[in-house]
N, C-alpha and C positions, 0 to 999 in steps of 0.2 A: 498483419503481415508476419512472415516468419522472422524470428529473431536472428540477429547477426552478431556474432561475437568473435573476438580473436581466439583462435585455438580450439575451443571445445563447444562450438555452437550445437544447439539441439534443434535441428530443422523441423522436428515433428511438433514443436510447440509454437503456437501462433499467438502473438501478443499485439493487440491493437491499442494504441495510445490515443486518448482524447484529452486535450487540455481544456478544462472547463471553468466557466465562471470568471468573476473579476480577479480571482487569485491565480487563475490558470493552473489549477491543481490537476495532476495527472490521474485520470481514471484508466484502468487497464481492463480490456476484454480479453480473456485468456481461454484458449481452446486448443486441445490437442488436434493435430492434423488428422483429418478423416472422422473426428468425433462429432456427434450431433449436438452435444451440450457442452457448456463451459461455465466459467465463473467470472464474476465482476469484482475487481479490487478497487475500493475507494470511489464510489459514485458520488462525487462532491457537489455537483451542480448540473444545470441544463439537462434534466431528465429526458426531454424530448430528443436531444441529440443521442443520448445513450440508447434509448428505445428504438430510434431510427436505425442505428447500426445493428442492434439485436434482431431486427427484422430479417437480416440476411442469414441468421443462424437457423439451421434446420431443426434444432432441438431446443430444449428448455435451458434456463439458467439454473445451474445446480446450487449456487451459493453466492451471497454477497459477502465478501471478505473485507474487513476494515483493519487497516494497519494502525489506526488510532481514531480518536473521536473529535477532532477539531472540526468546526463547521464546514471548512472547505474540503473536507473528505467525506462528509456524511450528508451534505445538503440535499442530495437526490435520493437518499435511501427510501424515504417514505413513498415517493412516486414510483420509483423503479420496483420496489418490493411489492407494491400494490398490483402492478401490472403483471410481474413475472411470478409472484408467489414464492420467490426464492428465500430460503432462510438466511438470516443475518448472523454473522459470526463476529464477536468482539471480545477483547480481553476485559475481564471484569474490573480491573483497576482504572479503566477509562469510562466506566458506566456513569460516573457523576458528570462527565463532560457530555456524554451521549444524551443523558436525560435532560440536559440544559441546552439542547441544540437550538431551540427557538430563542432562548435568551441570548445565546452566543450570537445569533443573527441580529438581534436587536442592538447589541453592543456595536455592531458594524453598520447599522442602518440598513440591514437586509432582512427580507422575509425568508425564514427557513421553516419548512413544514416539519413539525416534531415527528420523528420516526417512531414506529412501534417498538416495543421492547425487543432487544435482540433475542434470537432463538437459541443460540449456542455460544458457549464460552470458549475462547482460545486460551491455551496454556503452553508454557515453555516445554518443548520436547514433543508436543503433540504432532501427529502425522495426519494430514488431511488427504483423503483419496476421493477423487471424482473420476469421471470418464476420461481415462488416458492422462490424468494429471495427478501428481503426488507432490504435496507441499509440506515441508516441516516447519513448525512454528518456533521462532526464537524470541523470547521476551526481551525487548530492548528499550527500557525506560530512559527518560532523560528529556526528550522533547515533550513527552507526556508520560504519566505513570504507567499506562497500559499499552504503550507502543510495542508493536511486534514487527519482526522481519519474517517474510514468508519465502522459504528457500525451496527451489526446485532444481532439477538437474541443469547446472550451468547458469542459473538465473536466481535472482533474489529481488523481491519487492520490498523496498526498504522504507517506505513511507517518507517521513520528514527527518529521519535520522541523519542521513548524509545525502549531499547533492554533488553534482560535478563541480569540484573545486570549493565546496563549502559544506556546512553542517546545519542542522535545524536550530531554530531559535529556542532559547530556554527561559524566556522571560514571561511565559504564559503560566497559567495555573498548573502546578505540579511539575514544572520544568526544573531541571538542574543540570548545569554544565558539566560538573564532574561525573555525574551519573551517565549523561549522554556520551561523553568521551569513553567511559569504561564500556558502555554497551557497544559502541562502534568497534572498539578494540577486541572485545570478546566475542561478539556475535556476527560481525561483518568482516573484519580484517582477517579472521581465521578461515574464511572461505578461500577456495582456490583463486589465485590471482586473475584468472581469465573469466571468473564469474561476472556475468552482466548484471549490473545494478539498475533497477528501475525505480527511480526516486519519485517522491510526491510532487516535485516541481522540476521543470527543466529537462535537459537531455539525459539519455542513458550514459552510463560510464562503466568502469570495471573496478574490481577490488584493487588490482595492481596499480591502476592509474591513480586512484585516490591515496593509496598507501605511499606512493612515490612523490606525489605532487600537491596533494591537498594541504594548504598551509595550516589549517587547524590540526591536522593529524601529524604532519611532519614536525611542526614545532612542539607537539605534545610527545614526541618520541615514539610514535606508534608505527612509523614507516620502517 
């Protein structure tokens, strides 16, 4: 459905949210209005649900974009990639997590099909262009070493950096609280206040809302 945001909505961008798997991680299907193709952000589980929704797309999937490589965000990469043939984009600092996807699953008593090697590397300052979609990459470590934020006009896909009223955990491999808070301050709170944030879990929020009321950010002096 078209995004809705206070102030500067971008009605030509369509973002469909699927909350998937036991962790209810958000997968985003992103397509510009009238475009035949689009991208997938974080296909974390339930590939059959993702593929069922993609059946409504008139064109191909241009890319699978990963905000980070924890199992609940990459669990369906293998199956979705196999069907769509879409290239996988990942920041190299999270490659060690990506390569351990099956092991991550076993740690939680889950089966995760090991995805194929990523096709393309994400890097800070990179600009990704697809049909009607332009996303800039901001490296935002802290939740994981290779976490990224994908910023489009009026929107940002922030993975598990920040949620509505909370922030990502930092007790997993490569996590660090000080680094995460710095990433949020530098890479997310510097965006326009009306920017709609699409997090890895839970409902959408905005930069202004989190800067003003998120207890982790207000107490840290970032509001």
